[in-house]
ZALUM-225937 format. One record per atom (N, C-alpha, C): residue in one letter; x, y, z. Coordinates in steps of 0.001 Angstrom, whole numbers, plus 500000, padded with zeros to 6 digits. Layout:
<atoms>
aXYZ/...
</atoms>
This chain:
<atoms>
x312336755288874065/x311505756542874945/x312367757590875459/x311793759385875094/x312068760095875770/x311733761341875920/x311450761251877514/x310231762454877894/x310918763836878169/x309942764942878795/x310632766003878354/x310512767062879910/x311156767167880268/x311109767975881378/x310324769749880876/x309426770180881862/x308824771394881704/x309580772762880668/x310690772966880677/x311142773514880475/x311641772878878793/x311574772442878732/x311367771419876772/x312454770802876527/x313197770332878721/x314829769777877589/x314052768393878385/x315556767978876633/x314477765800876835/x315344765329878351/x314868764744878498/x315445763465879860/x315042762243879916/x315689761248880375/x315504759340880017/x314439759390880821/x314160758141879927/x312962757781880097/x312615756822881753/x311766756814882865/x311567756659883784/x311997754997884049/x313003755081885235/x312719753409885071/x312105752515886243/x310362752429886372/x309807752750887368/x310286750893888572/x310273751363889596/x309590750457890609/x311910750036890922/x312573750230890417/x313996749693889971/x315066749535891137/x315216748565891304/x315140747987892582/x317148746986891980/x317675748049893062/x319208747221892733/x319556746052892786/x320065745086891569/x319712743702891353/x321475743048892518/x321243741920893297/x322469741461893537/x323701741037893199/x325060741296894278/x326350741296894214/x326141739513892927/x326498738740892709/x327490737573892201/x327574736432893831/x326830735604893693/x327113734653894825/x327747733763894943/x327638732508895453/x329070731628895323/x328734730194894589/x326947730088893704/x326614729159893620/x327561729151892479/x326705727797892400/x327504727707891343/x327130727700889883/x327604728165888834/x326222728249887018/x326299727365886641/x325188725902886071/x325326724953885374/x324800725366884721/x325303724545883081/x324917723993882068/x324936722540881457/x324920722787880609/x325085720692879801/x325973721077879398/x327016721896879033/x328461721599878747/x329370722517879937/x328540722949880483/x329877723912881552/x329248724176882520/x330271724095883799/x330148724850884797/x330812725015885594/x330552726553885444/x330988728156886547/x331438727034887753/x332137727621889126/x332557727966890460/x333542728794890219/x333192729401891457/x333366730319891697/x334913729755891880/x336119730833891828/x337907730385891842/x338133730327893816/x338900729431893140/x339120728899894652/x341071727962894616/x341660728865895100/x342963728195894411/x343131727028894986/x342731726232896110/x342954725272896395/x341950724136895566/x341006724189894953/x340383723387894120/x340828723562892939/x340947724749892312/x341341725202890389/x342752725721890249/x343409726217891059/x344285726545891241/x345458725379890300/x345498724290890019/x346646723118889647/x346217723087888354/x344814722548888603/x344372722474887598/x344331723415886162/x343695724275886609/x344187725458885725/x345482725329885071/x345910725500885944/x347876725482885321/x348349724756884162/x347800723614884930/x347693722540883603/x347255722792882449/x345934722974882453/x345075723728881168/x345869724836880718/x346362725396881324/x346921727093880302/x348816726252880133/x348895725385880900/x350389725038880195/x350532724840878992/x352435726071878608/x353174725700877655/x351489726727876398/x351292727698876759/x350218728731876302/x350411730280876065/x351648730742876416/x351728732151877293/x351075732916876395/x350810732889875787/x350415733949874072/x348705733633875330/x347385733552875629/x347089733336876554/x346957735117876986/x348108734526877629/x348364736531878481/x348545737549877823/x348915737238876105/x348876738606875571/x348867739736876197/x346845739911875992/x346121741229876763/x345492741061877547/x346264739942878911/x345891740425880417/x346404740934881105/x346279741123882818/x346154742355882677/x347973741618884178/x347683740036883958/x348983739776884534/x349478738980883811/x350993737451884420/x350889736522883375/x351504736643882233/x352299736184881552/x352452734505882421/x352864734636883297/x352736733778883824/x353525732601885247/x354432731543885046/x355518731390885579/x356383730687885858/x356867729739886079/x355583729548887206/x355492728665887493/x354215728042888639/x353694726927888851/x352403726377889162/x352303727134890750/x353173727866891954/x353508728257892696/x352948729305892622/x354394730315891784/x353504731350891334/x352247731912891344/x351363730692890675/x350267731249890014/x349084730838890437/x349554729684891839/x348693729412893471/x348341730514893696/x349679731226893693/x349567733006894338/x348670733982894400/x348873734171892240/x347987735020892218/x346278734386892080/x346302732675891438/x345045733230891973/x344094732925894090/x345070732978894617/x344170733382896058/x343944733721896234/x345119735439895423/x344985736120895943/x343719736903895120/x343571736813893439/x342765737522893415/x341159736285893779/x341080735556894087/x340270734673894483/x339414734980896068/x340104735982896903/x339222736364898249/x338768737785897601/x338427738241896429/x337362739629896281/x336492738873895623/x335852740302895653/x334347739874895277/x334262740853894378/x335221741692893363/x334663742095892176/x336330742958891685/x336539742027891109/x336208740691890679/x335780739674891156/x334909738482890294/x334368738333890739/x334793736429889648/x335584735857890495/x336539734669888906/x335487733563889340/x335712733149888464/x334809731831888507/x335853730189887283/x336341729220887760/x336339728999886730/x335641728057886343/x335855727434885249/x335551726871883796/x335337725600884186/x334331724460883754/x335100722978883654/x333834722587882041/x334745722085882025/x333781721852880331/x333439720179880642/x332075719838880561/x331880718216880931/x331722717898879808/x332017717986878589/x332909717118877951/x334143716740877915/x335193716774878357/x336798716729879255/x336064716361880553/x334715717332881473/x335259716831882860/x336623717394883301/x337072718662883134/x338273719060882929/x337962720122883266/x338501721428884319/x338487723037883983/x339673723588882970/x338951724831882091/x340367724295881716/x340061726402880593/x339312726724882197/x339387728297881814/x338158728822883198/x339028730399882354/x338135731329884029/x337859732172883235/x337345733227883933/x336871734577883892/x335457735337885205/x335119736494884824/x335396737019886101/x333728737847885243/x333313738625886665/x332218739796886383/x333724740841887509/x333475741948886751/x333608742903887322/x333140743931886787/x333599745391887484/x332724746696887894/x330949746233887600/x330937745560888635/x330092745710889675/x328976746582890147/x328591747421889137/x327662748455889444/x326056748520889980/x325552747230891382/x324168747616891243/x323101748256891067/x324058749857892105/x323013750877891437/x322635751448890638/x323638750600889388/x323047751216888099/x322754750154887012/x322406748549887889/x322412747954886857/x323244747390885634/x324644747824886323/x325422747108884918/x326146746648885548/x326894745137884490/x328331744551885196/x328605744114883663/x330148744016883974/x330485743382882960/x331669742116883534/x332052741394881686/x332361739986881863/x333899740677881728/x335082739969881826/x336607740156881922/x337228739113882791/x338181739146882286/x339696738572882558/x339358737020882101/x338456736726880831/x338541735930879787/x339734735228879941/x340127733436880549/x341345733471879582/x340858731610879476/x340586731391878237/x340675730020877966/x342190728750877223/x341934727787878000/x342795727408877631/x342483727565876366/x343885726078875403/x343778725306873880/x342160724284874072/x342163723687874987/x341428723150874442/x339435723054874632/x339526724365875988/x338259724847875598/x338082725795874545/x338947726020873731/x338744726985872946/x337747726498871316/x336784727032870886/x335528727272870160/x335153725496870385/x334667725698871876/x333664724610871928/x332828724896872559/x331384724182872270/x330045724044872926/x330138725247875027/x331404724321875144/x331254724746876199/x331753726031877448/x332456726542875868/x332876727866875752/x331872729121875793/x331626728772874443/x330451729881874598/x329546729471875322/x328739728636876310/x327858727955877154/x327958728760878138/x329150728602878536/x329919729880879952/x329901730952879744/x329802731898878297/x329623733591878362/x327578733516878923/x327113732508877946/x325521732602877920/x325286732632879504/x325799731518880400/x325618731432881639/x325906732489882113/x326863733333881984/x327411734473883064/x326254735374882346/x325964735761881235/x325375736478880651/x323689736344881013/x322940735303881120/x322274735088881503/x322031735674883736/x322871734918883946/x322539734886885096/x322565736737885736/x323540737457884444/x323112738644884751/x321439739690884454/x321066739363883286/x319656739458882955/x318939739689883936/x318958737958884358/x317531737428885016/x317657737580886564/x319138738428886900/x319359738460888352/x318330739843888391/x318372740886887414/x317825741468887601/x319201743767886968/x320337743210886298/x320824743825885444/x320363744430883956/x320914745967883787/x320249746219883044/x321082746017881722/x322504746042882264/x323941746508880994/x324619745200881511/x325133744696879898/x326322743310880281/x327497743448879719/x328341744110880248/x329837744778878791/x330318744138878520/x331090744338878394/x332574743543877432/x333342744784877402/x334690744716877058/x335454745037877511/x337000744682877055/x337258744865875796/x338775744968876068/x340220745357874193/x341583745249874963/x342402745869874064/x342061745903872237/x341879747494872234/x341433747168870797/x342117746599869303/x342981745954869718/x344219745961868967/x343126743626869299/x343282743841870039/x342458742091870090/x341626742172869628/x342176741330868091/x340456741362867324/x339927739777867298/x340197739148868004/x339862738022868759/x338547738788869695/x339114738842870794/x338154739323872069/x336829739896870635/x336849741086870030/x335918741916869697/x335212740844868933/x335764740271867697/x335348739438867082/x334189737993868261/x334793737336869605/x333779736269870052/x333037738152871108/x332453738910871130/x331987739728871751/x330856740191871466/x331542740526869733/x329914740480868949/x329705739268868299/x330273737832867981/x329280736935867772/x328672736584868790/x328846736777870195/x327599736641871454/x326473737775871502/x326249738380869955/x326047739436870523/x325388740310871519/x326561740810871805/x327141742493872474/x327589743355871036/x326927744988871458/x326875745613869998/x328104746098870987/x328495746869868973/x330160747285869223/x329455749134869974/x329533749686870698/x329687751262871870/x331392751971871560/x332217751674870520/x333217752526871026/x334152752737871291/x335328753344870841/x337014752614871493/x337545753950872182/x337864753545873944/x338040754287874504/x339787755040874144/x340014755966873488/x342054755834873436/x342199756349874651/x343417755615874625/x344451756231875732/x343641755487876729/x343297754269877067/x342408754731878119/x342940753863879321/x344467753605879402/x344726753173880816/x346123751933880075/x346794751902881087/x347880751665880820/x348520749670881555/x348891749019880376/x348559747648881212/x350469747106880313/x350683745825881750/x352328746002881689/x353713746880880972/x352946747884881126/x353557749154880716/x353325749814879534/x352135749638879205/x352206749784877633/x350796750411877593/x350244751614876288/x349209752131876001/x348068750851875751/x346984750954876189/x345923750139875920/x344857751289875362/x344075750773874261/x342952751509873825/x342093750627874154/x340926750799874480/x340074750220874401/x338570750076874057/x338919748880873423/x336827748774872885/x335784748161873416/x334480748647873459/x333096748586874667/x332672748165873405/x332383746943874284/x330729746363873899/x329622746237874213/x328415745415874514/x327119746062875999/x326079745257874950/x325266744814875849/x323945744274875281/x323032744558876541/x321747745105876402/x321042745762877528/x320089744853878143/x319440744735878492/x317974744229879530/x317605743790878254/x316596744847877318/x315253744210876243/x315657744210875198/x317949743561874840/x317715742316873828/x318137741274874890/x317804740798875699/x318085739574876439/x317022739038875760/x315656738322875831/x315303737800875570/x315450736975874001/x316302738395873180/x316082737060871634/x317224736534871833/x318497737263872394/x319457736824872161/x319577735184873331/x319200735213873626/x318691734510874620/x317497732888873975/x317677733530873334/x316567732524872222/x317416732117871301/x318491733075871155/x319535732293870181/x320588731176870714/x320819731845871368/x322259730637872613/x321468729523873120/x320008729549872581/x319375727897873181/x319397727178871618/x318637728166870466/x318836727675869243/x320364727205868871/x321650727389868877/x322630727576868768/x323399726204869309/x323002726091870815/x322728725350871416/x322812724319871811/x321279724146871346/x320636722495870803/x321303721147870611/x320780720171871150/x321480719317870592/x321268719188868666/x320378719362868246/x320046719698867011/x320801720759865836/x322012721696866406/x322512722336865987/x324105721644865515/x323660720409866016/x325110719221866429/x325175718872865401/x326160718219864087/x326131716375863617/x326276715844863949/x327242714956863565/x327164713168863993/x328603713854865024/x329689714516863696/x330667715064864461/x331279715863865357/x329663716676865747/x330319717783867027/x329891719355865971/x330272719371864590/x330410720505863996/x328964721235863886/x329010722221864203/x328228723390864303/x327104723048862817/x325704723975862913/x325244723512861055/x325164725438861123/x323986725680862185/x324062727197862124/x325328727499862805/x325728729073862492/x326596729845863455/x326134731167864069/x326706731161865481/x325489732125866913/x326140733324866099/x326938734020865408/x327257735411864765/x325882735272863697/x325495734826862973/x324180734464862157/x322425735416862880/x322970733940864128/x321732734352865102/x321398735358866081/x323040735779866045/x322442737659867171/x322768738549866029/x323457739119864740/x323618739306863895/x322331741062863664/x320726740267864022/x320210741100864225/x319458741829865397/x319858741205865859/x319743741837867885/x320762742880868136/x322085742531867756/x323079743746868105/x322743744955867452/x322394745977867959/x322858747249867607/x323193748317866972/x324928747414867403/x326228748886866566/x326748746988866086/x327285747156865347/x328373746451864980/x329885746958864470/x330969746125864514/x332560746767865057/x332806746978863519/x333602748490863173/x333608748663862356/x334903747748861829/x336280747544862960/x336976747139862377/x337085745718862235/x335985744924862149/x336041743639861880/x335031743372860047/x334685744196859680/x333528744571858668/x335129744044857161/
</atoms>
């Protein structure tokens, strides 16, 4: 809805009783397939280094890495875990009972009700599992159910797997920022995706249906695809994926 000022100029709809939501806390995010814990070097660095071992391609589009030793990785985890923005989480796959990935909240702006998910790094054992999808669902759910209005996903525009993942999760394509930054000495155009709070009820239902036991056969294969369930919720599709 768009209102108008006395001059006739259009103005955004009011946001009544707006209260900025809290910053991410230290409590874990618990699901049926995944558990997210605030990243701690002592508790998680060695386990994650093992999960990422001999998979240097995981860091192709990341601002850091790859890492040449466990000590180097431990120092990096220690440094990033000390901050609150980004707020990093270690991801435990409850089916394998192992920490196999990490992700963070960043660009956390409670006054605007906006928060981003990023620094997503899934080891090979976590990729394409229910735990990987549920980890993103848990982060999105925490954001919207805590009071954030906007949940963002940004990635290198050349990173088509990340763009596909964002769209599969129900985030709408919003465009590409050309020459947005420089990463590892190279230009990065940034693709933007987001979901907003009015879309969350339908997205939550889609995730719940996809994650339900009935959606998986005896071999663990999905019966229905999440992307098919979220397609009608998305406000915009990524033309690079057509």
